[in-house]
C-alpha positions as CSV (number, residue, x, y, z in Angstrom):
1,M,86.1,78.9,59.7
2,K,84.8,80.9,61.6
3,F,84.5,78.3,64.9
4,A,87.5,77.3,64.3
5,T,89.1,80.7,64.8
6,V,87.3,80.8,68.2
7,F,87.9,77.5,69.9
8,V,91.0,78.0,69.0
9,L,91.5,81.4,71.1
10,L,88.9,79.5,73.8
11,I,91.5,76.8,74.2
12,S,94.4,79.7,74.4
13,L,92.7,81.4,76.9
14,V,92.1,78.6,79.0
15,A,95.6,76.8,79.0
16,G,96.7,80.0,80.0
17,L,93.8,80.6,82.9
18,V,95.3,77.2,84.2
19,Y,98.7,77.5,83.7
20,A,98.3,80.8,85.6
21,W,96.4,79.2,88.2
22,A,98.9,76.7,88.8
23,Q,101.9,78.4,88.9
24,D,100.5,80.3,92.5
25,T,102.8,82.5,93.1
26,T,103.4,85.5,95.1
27,H,106.5,87.8,93.7
28,S,107.1,91.3,95.6
29,I,110.2,93.9,95.2
30,N,111.4,96.3,97.3
31,L,111.7,100.0,96.4
32,P,113.9,102.7,97.4
33,E,112.8,104.7,100.3
34,T,113.3,108.2,98.8
35,R,112.9,111.7,100.8
36,V,112.5,115.1,99.5
37,D,114.3,117.3,102.1
38,M,111.6,120.4,102.2
39,K,112.6,123.8,103.7
40,P,111.1,124.1,107.5
41,G,108.4,126.5,108.4
42,E,104.7,126.8,109.5
43,G,102.8,124.2,107.5
44,L,105.3,121.8,106.4
45,Q,103.7,119.1,107.8
46,K,100.1,119.8,106.2
47,V,102.4,119.9,102.6
48,E,103.6,116.4,103.8
49,T,100.8,115.2,105.0
50,F,98.5,116.3,102.3
51,C,100.4,116.1,98.9
52,N,102.5,113.3,99.5
53,I,99.1,111.2,99.3
54,C,98.8,112.1,95.6
55,H,102.0,112.8,93.8
56,S,106.2,113.1,95.3
57,L,106.9,115.9,97.0
58,D,109.5,116.4,94.0
59,Y,106.8,117.9,92.0
60,I,106.4,121.0,94.5
61,V,110.5,121.8,94.7
62,M,110.5,121.0,90.7
63,Q,108.2,123.9,90.3
64,P,108.9,127.7,89.3
65,K,109.1,130.2,91.8
66,F,105.1,130.9,91.7
67,T,103.4,133.6,92.8
68,K,101.0,133.7,95.9
69,P,98.0,133.7,93.4
70,Q,99.6,131.3,91.3
71,W,100.4,129.0,94.5
72,T,97.0,129.4,96.2
73,A,95.6,128.6,92.6
74,T,97.5,125.5,92.2
75,V,96.5,124.3,95.7
76,N,92.5,124.8,94.4
77,K,92.9,123.0,91.4
78,M,94.9,120.1,93.6
79,V,91.7,120.3,95.9
80,K,89.1,121.2,93.1
81,V,89.6,119.1,90.1
82,F,92.1,116.4,91.5
83,G,90.1,115.9,94.3
84,A,92.4,116.0,97.1
85,P,90.9,115.7,100.8
86,I,92.0,118.6,102.1
87,N,89.9,121.6,104.0
88,E,89.9,125.2,103.2
89,E,91.7,126.2,106.4
90,D,94.7,123.5,105.6
91,S,94.6,124.7,102.2
92,K,95.2,128.0,103.2
93,Q,97.7,127.4,105.1
94,I,99.8,125.0,102.7
95,A,99.8,127.8,99.8
96,N,101.1,130.1,102.4
97,Y,103.4,127.7,103.5
98,L,104.3,127.1,99.4
99,V,104.3,130.9,99.0
100,A,106.7,131.4,102.4
101,Q,108.8,128.6,101.2
102,Y,109.2,128.5,97.4
103,G,107.7,131.5,96.2
104,A,108.6,134.5,93.7
105,G,110.1,136.0,96.8
106,N,112.6,133.8,98.0
């Protein structure tokens, strides 16, 4: 009984692989282009370059109006916890932009 079950599973697997290989067709889709209009300001280019590597810029504009320590902590978390490839100077510029354009004072 055990042999029969393994044999049927093996035959099913082989049949599936042969079928998939025989299809040899590539399918593709075109996704719509999305653009998030960020507020202009010093540091915008760094935000668009670095933040967009890992997530949509929608994530920024949907956030509550954070204070400077909160934005700084958020940027630091992206670098230290999630591994965002941002050096210390760029991190400061990004945090300053976020505070100026999306901070609690605006």
